[in-house]
N, C-alpha and C positions, 0 to 999 in steps of 0.2 A: 783255373778251372776252364776258362774259355779256350785256351790253347789245347788242353787235353780233350775237350769236347770236339773241337775242330778236327783233331787227329782221329778220334773215334768215328766221326761222321764223314770222313773223306769219301768221295765218290768212287775212287779207284779200288780195285781188288788188291788185297795185300795178304800174304800168307800169315803175317803176324796178327792182323785183325781177324782173319778167319779163325785162328786158334783162340784168340781172346774172346771172341763173340760167339763161339760155338756153344750149343746146349749139350751138356754131357750126361745129364740124367733127366728123364721126363718125370713128371709128377706120378704117373702110374707105376713107376718102378720103385718108388719110395714108400716104405711102410707108414711113415708119418712125415708130414710136412707142415710144421707148426711155425708161425711167425714169418711167413713169406707172402702174405696176401695184403700188403699195405694198400695198394691202389686198385688191385684187381686180382682174381685168382691166378696163382702161379701155374704155368704150364710146364716149366722145366727150369733147370739151374745149370750154370756154367761156372766159369772161374770167378766166383763172387757175384755174378750177374743173376738176376731172376728174370726169366723170359716170360712175357705175357703174350699169349697167342693172339693172332689177328682176329678181329671180330667186327662185323659191320664195316664202317668206314675207317676204323682204327687199324693201322698196320701192326705188325709184330713189334713189340717193344722190349728193350733191355733196360732193366731198372736196378737201382741199388739205393738202399736207405742206410743211414748212419746216425749216430747220436752219442751223446755223453757229455758230461760236464756242463749241462745246462743248454745244450743245443740239439737240434735235429736237422738232418739234411736228406734230400731226395734228388736223384737224377733219373730221368727217363730219356732214352735215346731211341730213335727210329733209324737203324742202320740202313744205308742205301737211299734214304729220303732226305738226308742232310738237315734233320730237325732234331733238336734236343732241348730239354728244360732242366735247369738246376735251381733248386730252392733250398735256402737255409733259414732257419728261424732260431731265435735265441731264447727258447724256452722248451720245456718238455711237457707236452700235452698230447697224449695219444689220440683222443677223439679228433682234435684239430688236425693232427698230423695225417690221420687216415683220410680225412676230407681233402687235405692239401695234396696228398699223393694222387687221389682220384682226379682232382682238378688238373694236376700236371699232366696226367695221362690223357685226359680229355683235350687239353690244349694241344698236345703233340698230335693227337688224332685229328684235330681240326686243321692243323697246319700241314699235315702230311698224310692225306688220304691215300688209300691203296689205289 
């Protein structure tokens, strides 16, 4: 996971990263967007990424959540800021997970201000 995050957060421009990290649909263009607001309201979605718009001191974030088989995980990346957080827990507890995702986003925002 650390190697993958390092690649995603590299400082140099890359056509591959530009494609992977692009937002392809904004929230306004979707008739329904249910299940995409773990850490904050979704602003758009790309290739499996949920984009959270910049607000206050927090930069734009790319996030992804996952889970199954008794675990849940969350990753939040601030492209161009070289900051990311990955968290995995070995239980399924949605209220705890929503708080964990919000805390991860706040941590990234604290470490990588706009």
